N, C-alpha and C positions, 0 to 999 in steps of 0.2 A: 298532450293527454287523448287518450281512444274515443269515439263517440259513444262507447256503449258507457266510460267512464265517466263522461261528461253529461250524460241523460241521467245518470243515477244521483249523481251530486244534484243535480237540478230537481229530481225529486224528492230530496231529500231536505231541501230547502224550501219547498213549497208544501204546505201542511195540508192534509185533507181531514173529512170532516170525524173520520174515524181516532185520529191524532188528539182533538179535541176533547177534554175530559166532561164524567158526566157528572151531571149533579148531586150525585148519589154517590161520589166520591168524598165529598166532605173537604174542599181544598182550603187551604190558610193561604195560598198565595197559587197564581198563577201566572205563568210566561208563556207571552203569546208574539209572535215571528209572521211577516209576510202576508199580513192582512188588515181588514177594514173594520175596526168598532165603530158601531151604529146601534140608536139608539130609532126602535120603532114604534106602534100602538101598545104591542107587548110583554117590551123590555131592554137588556142591551145585549146586541148579538156580533158574533165575530162573524165575518161574510170572509168568504175564500174563492177567488175564480181560478176556475179550471175549464177544460175545453168544453163539457158536458153544460156550462153554465156557471150557476153561485150557489155553492154550498152556504148557509147558512146556522149556525148554531146558539143558544141563548147562551149567556153568562150568567152562574148562579150571583149576581153583582150582591147581595147581602150576607154571603157567605163567605166573602172572600175577604182578606185584612191586606191583601196587597196584589197588583198585578205589575205583572214587569212585562213591560213595552217594549221589545225587540225590533232591532232594524227593518224598515219596509211597513211596521205598522203606522195606521193611521187611526184616528178616532175623533168624532165628532163631537161638538160643544153639547148637546142634550144629552148624550154617555155620559160625558163628564161630567155632565152635571147630577146624573142617576148615582153615578160611582162614590161622588162628595155628600149626598146624601146619605149614603150607607156607610160612609166612615170608612171608605176602601182608601188605601195609600197608591197613588198611581208613579211608577220608578221608570225612568227612559234610559236603558241599557243596550249595550252594548251585544255583539253576538256571544250567544249562549250567555247571555247575562253577566257577563267580565267584567264589565268597565259602567259604572255608575254616571249618568247625564246631566239629568234632572228628576227632581222627583215633586210630588204636588200631595202636599198628607194636610188632610181637613185639620181643622184648628180644635176638634173636640178630642184629637189624639195629643195634643201636648200637652205640656206638664204647668202649664201656667196657671188654668184652675187651681191642678192641685196643691201649688206653691201659695196662693192666696190664702187658701184654705187653713195651710198649715201656719201659715203668719198669723191670722186670727185667731185660732186653737192655741197657738202656742203664748198670746196676750192676752190678761185676764180682761181687762178693759174691753179690746176689741171683740172678745170671744161676748161680752156681755151685751155689747151694742147690736152685735149680729143675732143674737138672740132674740133682744127685746124689738127688733125691729122684722124678726120673722113672728113672732107673738101678734106683733100689732097687726101686721097683714093678712096673717092668718085668721085671725079673731074678729079684723076689723074695730077692734075696743084701743083706749089709750091705758098704756103703763106707769103707775105714778114713779116719778125720779125716784130715785136711791133704792129702788128695787132691787133685791140681790137675784143671783142665777137660782138660788135653791127655792126664792119665793116666786121666782117665774114658774120654777116647776111646780111649786104646787097650785099655783094659782091654773096650770094647765090641768094639771090633773083634776081637780076641782071641777072643772068646766068638762072635762071628760066623762068622769063620775055623775054629773046632772044627766047627761047624755044618754 
């Protein structure tokens, strides 16, 4: 392979600051390769080393649904914590995003809570128990035993009307 071809391949493998997307692009996912992801005082940023120093671009963590971490990418624990707070899924992938090796999905994105809520909604007894607990917690009052869901709704309506 000629020296010119090799340097072109190396240049393509090393991202530049211009290759990183802008926040205004409204991305749902982002693929990062051969860079370091760090958290600093103002946010999460991608750092790329070059001959002139370090290029740094801030990532729109709250606007990203998924970040694909390609080969040569490293990420710090504080940056991981920020992604988790914003509900961003992280996936470790092969070159070009071809294979998935591992992922970190926030618990808020799983269907466990949805399944529990559907189970409670489908069972009349569990639904009444949940509504009674919510009423007690919301209004800090007792609910007479044997109260139906319709009566509970009426009691809440009277409270709201009185306010």
